[in-house]
LOMIKE-609951 format. One line per field, with one value per residue: residue number from 1; residue in one letter; chain; x, y, z of N, C-alpha, C in turn. Coordinates in steps of 0.2 Angstrom, whole numbers. Layout:
N
pos <- c(NUM_...)
code <- c(A_...)
unit <- c(A_...)
n.xx <- c(X_...)
n.yy <- c(Y_...)
n.zz <- c(Z_...)
ca.xx <- c(X_...)
ca.yy <- c(Y_...)
ca.zz <- c(Z_...)
c.xx <- c(X_...)
c.yy <- c(Y_...)
c.zz <- c(Z_...)
! end
This chain:
58
pos <- c(1_2_3_4_5_6_7_8_9_10_11_12_13_14_15_16_17_18_19_20_21_22_23_24_25_26_27_28_29_30_31_32_33_34_35_36_37_38_39_40_41_42_43_44_45_46_47_48_49_50_51_52_53_54_55_56_57_58)
code <- c(M_N_P_L_T_L_V_K_R_I_Q_K_I_N_S_K_E_A_E_L_G_I_S_E_Q_A_S_W_H_S_K_Y_K_D_S_A_Y_V_F_V_G_G_V_P_F_D_L_T_E_G_D_L_L_A_V_F_A_Q)
unit <- c(A_A_A_A_A_A_A_A_A_A_A_A_A_A_A_A_A_A_A_A_A_A_A_A_A_A_A_A_A_A_A_A_A_A_A_A_A_A_A_A_A_A_A_A_A_A_A_A_A_A_A_A_A_A_A_A_A_A)
n.xx <- c(29_35_40_39_30_19_16_13_1_-8_-9_-15_-27_-32_-33_-43_-54_-56_-59_-71_-79_-81_-87_-80_-83_-85_-72_-57_-48_-55_-57_-45_-41_-41_-32_-18_-7_6_10_25_35_48_59_76_83_94_93_92_81_83_88_76_68_76_74_60_58_62)
n.yy <- c(-51_-47_-30_-25_-34_-31_-18_-20_-28_-18_-9_-17_-19_-5_-3_-12_-7_5_1_-6_5_9_19_33_34_20_15_8_19_29_26_28_41_52_49_51_43_34_19_11_-1_-14_-8_-7_-14_-8_5_21_31_44_43_39_50_60_55_56_69_75)
n.zz <- c(37_21_18_4_-1_6_3_-11_-9_-3_-13_-23_-16_-16_-30_-33_-25_-32_-45_-42_-39_-25_-12_-4_9_12_10_16_19_24_37_44_40_48_58_69_68_61_53_53_46_46_51_55_69_75_74_82_93_90_77_70_72_65_52_50_51_40)
ca.xx <- c(28_40_37_37_24_13_14_9_-6_-12_-10_-20_-34_-34_-35_-50_-59_-57_-62_-78_-82_-82_-87_-74_-85_-84_-65_-52_-45_-59_-56_-39_-39_-40_-27_-11_-2_9_13_32_38_54_64_82_83_100_92_90_75_85_88_70_66_79_71_53_59_64)
ca.yy <- c(-50_-43_-24_-24_-38_-28_-12_-22_-30_-12_-6_-21_-17_1_-4_-16_-2_10_-3_-7_11_9_26_35_32_13_13_8_25_34_23_30_47_57_47_55_38_31_13_10_-8_-16_-4_-10_-13_-4_13_24_35_50_41_39_57_63_52_58_77_77)
ca.zz <- c(29_17_16_-3_-2_10_-2_-17_-7_-2_-20_-26_-13_-18_-37_-33_-23_-37_-50_-40_-37_-18_-10_1_16_13_9_22_20_29_44_46_37_54_63_69_68_55_54_49_47_43_53_58_77_78_74_88_92_86_70_67_72_59_46_49_51_33)
c.xx <- c(33_37_35_30_18_11_10_2_-10_-13_-15_-27_-36_-36_-42_-55_-61_-61_-70_-82_-84_-82_-81_-76_-84_-77_-62_-49_-49_-59_-50_-37_-38_-35_-20_-6_0_12_20_34_44_60_70_82_89_99_90_83_77_86_81_67_69_76_64_53_60_57)
c.yy <- c(-45_-36_-22_-28_-34_-22_-14_-25_-24_-9_-10_-20_-10_1_-7_-11_3_7_-4_-1_12_16_27_33_24_11_12_14_29_32_27_37_53_55_50_50_36_25_13_3_-9_-11_-8_-9_-9_3_15_29_42_49_42_46_61_61_56_66_79_79)
c.zz <- c(27_16_9_-4_0_5_-8_-15_-6_-9_-23_-23_-15_-25_-37_-31_-28_-43_-48_-39_-30_-16_-5_8_18_13_16_24_25_36_48_44_43_59_63_69_61_56_50_51_44_45_56_65_79_77_81_87_89_79_67_67_66_53_45_49_44_29)
! end
């Protein structure tokens, strides 16, 4: 899936949750709020581990 499309879908979900008044405990955010992981998609395959470390160190 195109990364921009994914971002737009997530924004739509967030807006819908806010519109419906869904509580924080019922939101998808609560499932991942204490996670130490970050999903990163659409990264070019020619980047090295060092390149990614440099990006996330910023």
